[in-house]
C-alpha positions in Angstrom: -5.6 -12.2 8.0 -2.9 -10.6 7.5 -1.4 -7.4 7.6 1.0 -6.2 4.9 3.0 -2.6 6.1 6.0 -0.6 5.2 6.9 2.0 3.9 7.6 3.4 0.3 9.9 6.0 -0.3 10.3 8.1 -3.8 12.0 11.0 -5.4 10.4 14.0 -3.2 9.8 16.4 -6.3 7.6 13.2 -7.0 5.7 14.0 -4.3 2.3 15.5 -5.7 2.2 12.9 -8.7 3.2 10.1 -5.5 0.2 11.3 -3.8 -2.7 11.3 -6.9 -1.1 7.5 -7.2 -2.0 6.9 -3.7 -5.5 8.0 -3.4 -6.5 6.6 -7.0 -4.7 3.2 -5.3 -6.3 2.8 -2.3 -9.6 4.0 -4.1 -9.6 0.4 -6.2 -8.2 -1.5 -3.6 -11.2 -0.8 -1.2 -13.3 -2.5 -3.7 -12.0 -5.9 -3.7 -13.3 -8.3 -1.8 -11.4 -9.3 1.4 -9.5 -6.6 1.8 -10.5 -4.5 5.4 -8.2 -1.8 5.1 -5.6 -0.5 2.5 -3.9 2.9 3.5 -0.9 5.1 1.9 -0.3 8.5 4.9 2.6 9.9 4.0 5.1 10.9 6.0 5.0 14.3 7.5 9.1 15.2 8.2 10.1 13.2 4.8 8.6 14.2 1.9 10.1 11.1 0.0 8.2 8.5 2.7 5.5 7.4 2.3 3.6 4.3 4.7 1.7 1.0 3.5 -1.0 -0.8 5.7 -3.1 -2.6 4.3 -5.6 -5.9 6.0 -6.4 -9.2 4.0 -9.1 -11.9 4.7 -6.7 -14.9 3.0 -3.4 -15.2 0.9 -6.6 -16.0 -1.7 -7.7 -12.4 -1.4 -4.1 -10.8 -1.1 -3.5 -13.2 -4.7 -6.4 -11.9 -6.1 -4.9 -8.5 -4.9 -1.7 -8.7 -6.9 -3.2 -10.4 -10.0 -5.4 -7.0 -10.4 -5.4 -4.7 -13.4 -5.8 -1.9 -10.9 -2.6 -3.2 -9.6 -0.1 -3.8 -12.7 -1.2 -0.1 -13.4 -0.8 1.4 -10.3 3.6 -1.0 -10.6 4.2 1.7 -14.1 3.1 4.6 -12.1 6.0 3.5 -9.1 8.3 3.6 -12.3 7.5 7.3 -13.0 8.0 8.5 -9.3 11.6 7.6 -9.1 11.3 5.0 -6.3 14.4 4.6 -4.0 13.1 1.8 -2.2 10.6 0.1 -0.9 10.6 -2.2 2.4 7.2 -4.1 3.3 6.5 -6.8 4.8 3.7 -9.1 5.4 2.7 -10.2 9.0 0.2 -13.0 9.5 -1.8 -11.9 12.7 -2.7 -14.9 14.7 -5.3 -12.4 17.6 -6.1 -9.3 18.1 -7.2 -7.6 21.0 -7.6 -4.1 21.9 -4.6 -2.6 22.9 -3.9 -1.7 27.0 
């Protein structure tokens, strides 16, 4: 399993547009084969910051996501949101279990 997690910082005056774009992107991405989770979360304290969390069954599924038409459209939308910083990492998960 792969986990993608990080933050995207935008111009806070575009927060409502960013939320609309994120809701659309979540709906489209969750339809993709190999996607187990895809969530944007808005920071409650900083209106410019959004968290991203994704789970993918394989690198092949993630590669297909990057090539999807909705991903290209979303990247174009990001350009309209005044993105100031993107810090996103990929993690390869070798085991999963309950938190104790």
